GUROPA-857031 format. One record per residue (C-alpha): x, y, z. Coordinates in steps of 0.5 Angstrom, whole numbers, plus 2048, in hexadecimal, padded with zeros to 3 digits. Layout:
REM residues N
XYZ ...
REM end
This chain:
REM residues 289
7EE7D37EE 7E77D17EF 7E27D47F4 7E37CF7FA 7EB7D07FA 7EA7D77FA 7E57D7801 7EB7D2804 7F17D7802 7EC7DD806 7EA7DA80B 7F17D880D 7F57DF80B 7EE7E1810 7F07DD815 7F77DE816 7F77E7813 7F17E8818 7F37E581E 7F97E981D 7F67F081C 7F27EF821 7F77ED828 7FD7F2825 7FB7F781F 7F47F9821 7F77FF826 7FE800823 7FA80181C 7F5806820 7F980A823 7FE80A81D 7F980D81A 7F581081F 7F381881D 7F6818816 7EE818813 7EB81E815 7E6821813 7E382A814 7E082A81A 7DF83381B 7E283981B 7E483E821 7E7843824 7EF842822 7F3842829 7FB84382A 7FF83C828 7F9839824 7FC83881D 7FD83D818 7FB837811 7F5837815 7F283E814 7EB83E811 7ED84480C 7E584680A 7E2847810 7E884B812 7E885080D 7E185080E 7E0851816 7E7854816 7EA85181B 7EE84B81A 7EA84381A 7ED83C819 7EA836818 7E983081D 7E982981B 7E782381E 7EA81C81D 7E5818819 7E181281D 7E380E817 7EA80D811 7E980A80A 7EE804808 7F0804801 7F57FF7FF 7F87FF7FA 7FB7F87F7 7FF7F77F1 7FD7F17EE 8027F17E8 8067EB7E6 80C7EB7EA 8087EB7F0 8067E37EF 80E7E27F0 8127E07F6 8177DB7F9 8157DC801 8107D8802 80C7DC7FE 80A7E17F8 8097E87FA 8027E87F8 8007E27FD 8047E8802 8017ED800 7FA7EA801 7FD7E8807 7FF7EF809 7F87F2806 7F47EE80B 7F87F0811 7F77F780F 7EF7F680E 7EE7F2814 7F17F8818 7ED7FE814 7E67F9816 7E97F981D 7E780081D 7E2801819 7E4804813 7E380280C 7E87FF807 7E97FF800 7ED7FC7FB 7F07FD7F4 7F37F87F1 7F87FA7EB 7FD7F77E6 7FE7FC7E0 7F87FE7E0 7F27FE7E4 7F07F87E6 7EA7F87EC 7E87FD7F0 7E47FC7F6 7E18017FA 7E1803801 7DD7FF806 7DD7FC80D 7DC7F580F 7DE7EF810 7DB7ED809 7DE7F2806 7E67EF808 7E47E8806 7E27EB7FF 7E97EF7FF 7ED7EA801 7E97E47FC 7EB7E97F6 7F37E97F9 7F37E27F9 7F07E17F2 7F37E77ED 7F67E67E6 7F87EC7E4 7F47ED7DD 7FB7F37DB 8027F17DA 8067F67DD 8077FB7E4 8048027E3 8038067E9 80180D7E8 7FC80B7E4 7FA8077EA 7FB80D7EF 7F78117EB 7F280E7EB 7F080C7F2 7F38147F2 7ED8177EF 7E78127F1 7E98117F8 7E78187FA 7E7817802 7ED817806 7F0811807 7F680C809 7F8809803 7FC803803 8008027FC 8047FB7FC 8077F97F6 80E7F77F4 8107FE7F1 8137FC7EC 8118017E7 8138097E7 81080F7E5 80A80F7E9 80D8167EE 80981B7ED 8038167ED 8058147F3 80681B7F6 7FF81D7F6 7FC8177F8 8008187FE 7FD8207FE 7F681C7FF 7F6816802 7FC813807 7FF80E803 803809806 809805800 8097FE802 80F7FB7FE 8107F37FE 8177F07FB 8197EA7FA 8207E87FB 8207E67F4 81E7EC7F1 8247EF7F2 82A7E97F3 82B7E37EF 82F7DD7F1 8347DA7ED 8307D57E9 8347D57E3 8307D57DB 8297D87DE 8227D97DA 81F7DF7DD 8187E27DC 8167E87DD 80E7E77E0 80B7EF7DD 80E7EE7D6 80F7E67D5 8157E67D2 81A7E27D5 8227E27D3 8287DD7D4 82D7E07D9 8337DE7DC 8327DF7E3 83A7DD7E6 83A7E47E2 83C7E97E7 83B7EE7E3 8347EC7E1 8327EC7E8 8357F27E9 8317F57E4 82B7F17E6 82C7F47ED 82D7FB7EB 8277FA7E7 8227F97ED 8267FE7F2 8258047EC 81D8027EE 81E8027F4 8228097F4 81C80C7F0 81780A7F5 81A80C7FB 81A8137F8 8128137F6 8128117FD 816816800 81481C7FB 80C81A7FB 80C81A804 809814803 80C80E808 80F807806 81080080A 8157FB806 8127F4807 8177EE805 8147E8803 8167E3808 8177E880E 8117E8813 80C7ED810 8097EE817 80F7F181A 8107F6815 8097F8815 8097F981D 80F7FD81C 80D801817 80680381B 809804821 80E80981D 80880D81C 80580D823 80C812825 
REM end
């Protein structure tokens, strides 16, 4: 894709998604995450009714009187977009590919953060780190992230969510709102997700397509795995084979749900072809409840 075409797509996405974030998501975003970024302010005497979990035991031991740590809301938050750009994201049967939908979602989230004067960073990954963009403020920075997402081509085969989580956990020291966006065609990341969730506010957005788990009855077809490039001829009219295909997908989704529950991260499932605007709105409103 040449530069002129990329810039044209960036502008098109900016017009569409910035309008959404300005008129719909900005207030919802701020309300949903207000107060999640907290910084230490001072130590004061403990009063009846204070949360005992905030007692400063060092000061209490030194003075002989109970003292409590006081925190205040940070004026700005940091958003990290962790984006799976593996080859399975270059698939879609509902008007667009997964990577195109992911780019739109990232743009909406980033412009919502921009309206709150928050920093936004990005980590693109496949089976290895593809690109890391340091969190910064400003429209120019947001447009750079969108441009990189539009032009992203994975340099590695496969998907390794564990490695991506470990990398961002190690490099991102300040507590952040982390959106992990993938189709989660991977397993083994439960521990890494749990560790990250202790340090950051993690929201996993699962992008799936109907054909990820359900194939039409079209007889003999050649199917190719985009992650491994392996292909095989299969009989899609076979109910046994279609069940095996669906069970494989459901197994990965069961692992995803279990990993989310154990890590206490939050999740949002978005089906290709559905209204992602409605899904995001419902998610944000739920966070305020």
